[in-house]
A tleap script that builds the chain and sets N, CA, C and O, in Angstrom:
source leaprc.protein.ff14SB
mol = sequence {
  NMET THR TRP GLN VAL ALA ILE ASP SER HIE
  HIE CYS MET ALA SER GLY VAL CYS ALA GLY
  THR ALA PRO ASP LEU PHE ALA LEU ASP GLY
  THR HIE ALA ARG PRO VAL ASN ALA ASP ILE
  ALA PRO ASP GLU ARG ALA LEU ASP ALA ALA
  ASP VAL CYS PRO ALA MET ALA ILE THR ILE
  HIE ASP GLY THR GLN ALA ILE GLY PRO ARG
  CPRO
}
set mol.1.N position { -6.579 -15.932 -6.639 }
set mol.1.CA position { -6.562 -14.039 -7.436 }
set mol.1.C position { -6.036 -13.939 -5.932 }
set mol.1.O position { -6.322 -14.557 -4.906 }
set mol.2.N position { -4.747 -12.436 -6.361 }
set mol.2.CA position { -3.904 -11.325 -6.086 }
set mol.2.C position { -4.461 -10.312 -6.465 }
set mol.2.O position { -5.180 -9.963 -7.401 }
set mol.3.N position { -3.760 -9.649 -5.084 }
set mol.3.CA position { -4.025 -8.247 -5.627 }
set mol.3.C position { -2.817 -7.372 -5.458 }
set mol.3.O position { -2.217 -7.322 -4.384 }
set mol.4.N position { -2.307 -6.393 -6.963 }
set mol.4.CA position { -1.014 -5.898 -6.922 }
set mol.4.C position { -1.059 -4.943 -5.967 }
set mol.4.O position { -2.205 -4.520 -5.817 }
set mol.5.N position { -0.071 -4.326 -5.106 }
set mol.5.CA position { 0.404 -3.690 -4.435 }
set mol.5.C position { 1.479 -2.483 -5.129 }
set mol.5.O position { 2.506 -2.739 -5.757 }
set mol.6.N position { 1.101 -1.544 -4.919 }
set mol.6.CA position { 2.002 -0.427 -5.409 }
set mol.6.C position { 2.478 0.668 -4.651 }
set mol.6.O position { 1.872 0.785 -3.586 }
set mol.7.N position { 3.300 1.446 -4.833 }
set mol.7.CA position { 3.484 2.617 -3.762 }
set mol.7.C position { 4.736 3.419 -4.823 }
set mol.7.O position { 5.831 3.057 -5.251 }
set mol.8.N position { 3.829 4.790 -4.972 }
set mol.8.CA position { 4.176 5.542 -5.553 }
set mol.8.C position { 5.250 6.290 -4.875 }
set mol.8.O position { 4.857 6.954 -3.916 }
set mol.9.N position { 7.005 6.365 -5.240 }
set mol.9.CA position { 8.085 6.869 -4.420 }
set mol.9.C position { 8.097 8.408 -4.409 }
set mol.9.O position { 8.773 9.146 -3.692 }
set mol.10.N position { 6.974 8.815 -5.600 }
set mol.10.CA position { 7.589 10.387 -5.778 }
set mol.10.C position { 6.990 10.862 -5.082 }
set mol.10.O position { 7.403 11.890 -4.544 }
set mol.11.N position { 5.369 10.173 -4.683 }
set mol.11.CA position { 4.719 10.694 -3.227 }
set mol.11.C position { 4.545 10.559 -2.001 }
set mol.11.O position { 4.106 11.333 -1.151 }
set mol.12.N position { 5.101 9.011 -1.932 }
set mol.12.CA position { 5.443 8.326 -0.596 }
set mol.12.C position { 6.231 9.462 0.394 }
set mol.12.O position { 7.045 10.131 -0.243 }
set mol.13.N position { 6.160 9.713 1.468 }
set mol.13.CA position { 6.771 10.721 2.553 }
set mol.13.C position { 7.054 9.673 3.574 }
set mol.13.O position { 7.361 10.047 4.706 }
set mol.14.N position { 6.974 8.173 3.252 }
set mol.14.CA position { 7.447 7.652 4.477 }
set mol.14.C position { 7.149 8.003 6.029 }
set mol.14.O position { 7.926 7.920 6.981 }
set mol.15.N position { 5.652 8.463 6.004 }
set mol.15.CA position { 4.813 8.685 7.301 }
set mol.15.C position { 5.206 7.376 8.438 }
set mol.15.O position { 5.512 7.557 9.616 }
set mol.16.N position { 5.127 6.332 7.893 }
set mol.16.CA position { 5.144 5.313 8.681 }
set mol.16.C position { 3.199 4.231 8.711 }
set mol.16.O position { 3.058 3.081 9.127 }
set mol.17.N position { 2.102 5.122 8.148 }
set mol.17.CA position { 1.027 5.143 8.627 }
set mol.17.C position { 0.756 3.152 7.816 }
set mol.17.O position { 0.060 2.200 8.171 }
set mol.18.N position { 1.470 3.317 6.975 }
set mol.18.CA position { 0.969 1.929 6.178 }
set mol.18.C position { 1.580 0.234 6.640 }
set mol.18.O position { 1.161 -0.902 6.422 }
set mol.19.N position { 2.893 0.865 7.448 }
set mol.19.CA position { 4.015 0.470 7.988 }
set mol.19.C position { 2.944 -0.405 9.449 }
set mol.19.O position { 2.652 -1.568 9.729 }
set mol.20.N position { 2.684 0.865 9.994 }
set mol.20.CA position { 1.838 0.477 11.521 }
set mol.20.C position { 0.669 0.164 11.303 }
set mol.20.O position { 0.112 -0.176 12.347 }
set mol.21.N position { -0.211 0.103 10.096 }
set mol.21.CA position { -1.511 -0.714 9.469 }
set mol.21.C position { -1.102 -2.161 9.261 }
set mol.21.O position { -1.681 -3.031 9.912 }
set mol.22.N position { -0.293 -2.430 8.533 }
set mol.22.CA position { 0.074 -3.855 8.564 }
set mol.22.C position { 1.255 -4.417 8.469 }
set mol.22.O position { 1.254 -5.205 7.523 }
set mol.23.N position { 2.339 -4.370 9.056 }
set mol.23.CA position { 3.713 -4.487 9.372 }
set mol.23.C position { 4.245 -5.336 8.560 }
set mol.23.O position { 5.413 -5.268 8.175 }
set mol.24.N position { 3.080 -6.580 8.093 }
set mol.24.CA position { 3.794 -7.824 7.434 }
set mol.24.C position { 3.448 -7.245 6.064 }
set mol.24.O position { 4.091 -7.766 5.152 }
set mol.25.N position { 2.861 -6.596 5.817 }
set mol.25.CA position { 2.732 -6.152 4.014 }
set mol.25.C position { 3.451 -4.933 3.772 }
set mol.25.O position { 3.867 -4.912 2.614 }
set mol.26.N position { 3.844 -3.606 4.629 }
set mol.26.CA position { 4.914 -2.669 4.179 }
set mol.26.C position { 5.446 -2.361 5.252 }
set mol.26.O position { 5.134 -2.227 6.435 }
set mol.27.N position { 6.544 -2.250 4.435 }
set mol.27.CA position { 7.778 -1.936 5.129 }
set mol.27.C position { 8.363 -0.251 4.957 }
set mol.27.O position { 7.966 0.430 4.012 }
set mol.28.N position { 9.065 0.146 5.696 }
set mol.28.CA position { 9.917 1.376 5.573 }
set mol.28.C position { 11.224 1.582 5.230 }
set mol.28.O position { 11.976 1.723 6.194 }
set mol.29.N position { 11.812 1.651 3.935 }
set mol.29.CA position { 13.374 1.910 3.835 }
set mol.29.C position { 14.019 3.018 3.366 }
set mol.29.O position { 14.033 3.467 2.220 }
set mol.30.N position { 14.376 3.285 4.029 }
set mol.30.CA position { 14.831 5.002 4.094 }
set mol.30.C position { 13.876 5.822 4.345 }
set mol.30.O position { 13.094 5.881 5.293 }
set mol.31.N position { 14.065 6.793 2.923 }
set mol.31.CA position { 12.581 7.516 3.056 }
set mol.31.C position { 11.874 7.556 2.314 }
set mol.31.O position { 11.521 8.648 1.869 }
set mol.32.N position { 11.129 5.879 1.652 }
set mol.32.CA position { 10.041 5.282 1.559 }
set mol.32.C position { 9.607 4.358 1.693 }
set mol.32.O position { 10.467 3.506 1.915 }
set mol.33.N position { 8.489 3.931 1.685 }
set mol.33.CA position { 7.903 2.893 2.013 }
set mol.33.C position { 7.815 1.701 0.562 }
set mol.33.O position { 7.912 1.898 -0.649 }
set mol.34.N position { 7.629 0.671 1.234 }
set mol.34.CA position { 7.560 -0.126 0.014 }
set mol.34.C position { 6.534 -1.497 0.708 }
set mol.34.O position { 6.430 -1.758 1.906 }
set mol.35.N position { 5.895 -2.185 -0.384 }
set mol.35.CA position { 5.383 -3.423 -0.109 }
set mol.35.C position { 6.429 -4.369 0.104 }
set mol.35.O position { 7.499 -4.104 -0.442 }
set mol.36.N position { 6.356 -5.399 0.767 }
set mol.36.CA position { 6.634 -6.024 1.221 }
set mol.36.C position { 6.448 -7.173 0.021 }
set mol.36.O position { 7.452 -7.845 -0.215 }
set mol.37.N position { 5.588 -7.371 -0.532 }
set mol.37.CA position { 5.495 -8.573 -2.039 }
set mol.37.C position { 4.643 -7.271 -2.441 }
set mol.37.O position { 4.010 -6.361 -1.906 }
set mol.38.N position { 5.009 -7.731 -3.688 }
set mol.38.CA position { 3.944 -6.818 -4.674 }
set mol.38.C position { 2.701 -7.260 -5.135 }
set mol.38.O position { 1.802 -6.587 -5.639 }
set mol.39.N position { 2.749 -8.761 -4.857 }
set mol.39.CA position { 1.537 -9.565 -5.395 }
set mol.39.C position { 1.119 -10.270 -3.807 }
set mol.39.O position { 1.937 -10.827 -3.076 }
set mol.40.N position { -0.306 -10.092 -3.511 }
set mol.40.CA position { -0.603 -10.108 -2.220 }
set mol.40.C position { -2.079 -11.239 -2.075 }
set mol.40.O position { -2.640 -11.460 -3.148 }
set mol.41.N position { -2.369 -11.566 -1.473 }
set mol.41.CA position { -4.101 -12.213 -1.102 }
set mol.41.C position { -4.695 -11.290 -0.979 }
set mol.41.O position { -4.107 -10.310 -0.522 }
set mol.42.N position { -5.560 -11.224 -1.190 }
set mol.42.CA position { -6.777 -10.603 -0.865 }
set mol.42.C position { -6.833 -9.713 0.584 }
set mol.42.O position { -7.586 -10.410 1.265 }
set mol.43.N position { -6.506 -8.740 1.285 }
set mol.43.CA position { -5.883 -8.726 2.258 }
set mol.43.C position { -6.856 -7.177 2.977 }
set mol.43.O position { -6.286 -6.188 2.517 }
set mol.44.N position { -7.560 -6.914 3.516 }
set mol.44.CA position { -8.529 -5.790 3.764 }
set mol.44.C position { -7.443 -4.451 4.443 }
set mol.44.O position { -7.438 -3.241 4.214 }
set mol.45.N position { -6.561 -5.332 5.374 }
set mol.45.CA position { -5.755 -4.308 5.919 }
set mol.45.C position { -4.641 -3.462 4.702 }
set mol.45.O position { -4.119 -2.370 4.926 }
set mol.46.N position { -4.503 -4.067 3.744 }
set mol.46.CA position { -4.122 -3.536 2.286 }
set mol.46.C position { -4.681 -2.581 1.404 }
set mol.46.O position { -4.246 -2.261 0.298 }
set mol.47.N position { -5.789 -2.111 2.051 }
set mol.47.CA position { -7.298 -1.274 1.823 }
set mol.47.C position { -7.261 -0.469 2.850 }
set mol.47.O position { -7.628 0.691 2.664 }
set mol.48.N position { -6.940 -0.764 3.798 }
set mol.48.CA position { -7.059 0.240 4.934 }
set mol.48.C position { -5.788 0.939 5.076 }
set mol.48.O position { -5.808 2.000 5.700 }
set mol.49.N position { -4.666 0.507 4.592 }
set mol.49.CA position { -3.114 1.392 4.517 }
set mol.49.C position { -3.706 2.246 3.497 }
set mol.49.O position { -4.118 3.385 3.718 }
set mol.50.N position { -3.734 1.640 2.350 }
set mol.50.CA position { -3.997 2.695 0.894 }
set mol.50.C position { -5.068 3.899 1.533 }
set mol.50.O position { -4.910 5.069 1.186 }
set mol.51.N position { -5.982 3.579 2.330 }
set mol.51.CA position { -7.204 4.522 2.519 }
set mol.51.C position { -6.212 5.632 3.447 }
set mol.51.O position { -6.191 6.761 2.958 }
set mol.52.N position { -5.571 5.490 4.443 }
set mol.52.CA position { -4.984 6.278 5.130 }
set mol.52.C position { -3.702 7.036 5.207 }
set mol.52.O position { -3.276 7.797 6.075 }
set mol.53.N position { -3.128 6.577 3.918 }
set mol.53.CA position { -1.836 6.941 3.654 }
set mol.53.C position { -2.236 8.542 3.457 }
set mol.53.O position { -3.227 8.876 2.806 }
set mol.54.N position { -1.439 9.387 4.029 }
set mol.54.CA position { -1.069 10.925 3.894 }
set mol.54.C position { -1.458 11.081 2.773 }
set mol.54.O position { -2.579 11.491 2.470 }
set mol.55.N position { -0.282 10.667 1.761 }
set mol.55.CA position { 0.120 11.364 0.841 }
set mol.55.C position { -0.356 10.598 -0.279 }
set mol.55.O position { 0.077 11.013 -1.354 }
set mol.56.N position { -1.384 9.259 -0.366 }
set mol.56.CA position { -2.112 9.252 -1.219 }
set mol.56.C position { -1.445 7.979 -2.113 }
set mol.56.O position { -2.019 7.499 -3.091 }
set mol.57.N position { -0.190 7.537 -1.630 }
set mol.57.CA position { 0.915 6.644 -2.315 }
set mol.57.C position { 1.167 5.590 -2.902 }
set mol.57.O position { 1.941 5.163 -3.758 }
set mol.58.N position { -0.026 5.095 -1.970 }
set mol.58.CA position { -0.638 3.634 -2.118 }
set mol.58.C position { -1.645 2.973 -3.364 }
set mol.58.O position { -2.772 2.930 -2.871 }
set mol.59.N position { -1.676 2.612 -4.321 }
set mol.59.CA position { -2.590 1.752 -4.896 }
set mol.59.C position { -2.503 0.332 -4.566 }
set mol.59.O position { -1.498 -0.330 -4.307 }
set mol.60.N position { -3.602 0.012 -4.613 }
set mol.60.CA position { -4.043 -1.743 -5.105 }
set mol.60.C position { -5.037 -1.973 -5.999 }
set mol.60.O position { -6.049 -1.316 -6.242 }
set mol.61.N position { -4.572 -3.115 -6.517 }
set mol.61.CA position { -5.100 -3.380 -8.113 }
set mol.61.C position { -5.912 -4.523 -8.021 }
set mol.61.O position { -5.550 -5.041 -6.964 }
set mol.62.N position { -6.497 -4.982 -8.343 }
set mol.62.CA position { -7.145 -6.575 -8.419 }
set mol.62.C position { -7.212 -6.389 -10.113 }
set mol.62.O position { -7.965 -5.737 -10.836 }
set mol.63.N position { -6.137 -7.215 -10.368 }
set mol.63.CA position { -6.365 -7.255 -11.955 }
set mol.63.C position { -6.028 -5.829 -12.302 }
set mol.63.O position { -5.372 -5.010 -11.658 }
set mol.64.N position { -6.607 -5.725 -13.429 }
set mol.64.CA position { -6.485 -4.468 -13.925 }
set mol.64.C position { -7.527 -3.121 -13.580 }
set mol.64.O position { -7.612 -2.128 -14.302 }
set mol.65.N position { -8.396 -3.370 -12.126 }
set mol.65.CA position { -8.976 -2.734 -11.583 }
set mol.65.C position { -8.489 -2.440 -10.448 }
set mol.65.O position { -8.215 -3.286 -9.597 }
set mol.66.N position { -8.288 -0.886 -10.279 }
set mol.66.CA position { -8.002 -0.307 -8.914 }
set mol.66.C position { -9.097 -0.118 -7.943 }
set mol.66.O position { -10.162 0.459 -8.164 }
set mol.67.N position { -8.687 -0.705 -6.770 }
set mol.67.CA position { -9.700 -0.966 -5.329 }
set mol.67.C position { -9.074 -0.388 -4.549 }
set mol.67.O position { -9.548 -0.323 -3.415 }
set mol.68.N position { -8.027 0.137 -4.766 }
set mol.68.CA position { -8.137 1.132 -3.389 }
set mol.68.C position { -6.938 1.888 -3.934 }
set mol.68.O position { -6.120 1.262 -4.608 }
set mol.69.N position { -6.709 3.604 -3.622 }
set mol.69.CA position { -7.570 4.020 -2.083 }
set mol.69.C position { -8.906 3.849 -2.447 }
set mol.69.O position { -9.190 3.906 -3.644 }
set mol.70.N position { -9.935 3.612 -1.460 }
set mol.70.CA position { -11.276 3.530 -1.903 }
set mol.70.C position { -11.793 5.055 -1.636 }
set mol.70.O position { -11.344 5.776 -0.745 }
set mol.71.N position { -12.469 5.299 -2.248 }
set mol.71.CA position { -13.683 6.649 -2.361 }
set mol.71.C position { -13.789 7.291 -1.005 }
set mol.71.O position { -14.556 8.238 -0.829 }
savepdb mol mol.pdb
quit
């Protein structure tokens, strides 16, 4: 089972919170963040990063279901 990580570059403000939360999962590239890998093993830190993103730009999917950010 893998999760899919995506960052909406139109909403991302490159705050760096995601890279600070999980530096092996997220990286800053100039004016936007990006996932290091689009497909990851389930990792609670990815959900944590999606939850704390100030721009709500990170989404995590488990198959077709969005699981992050959490309500």
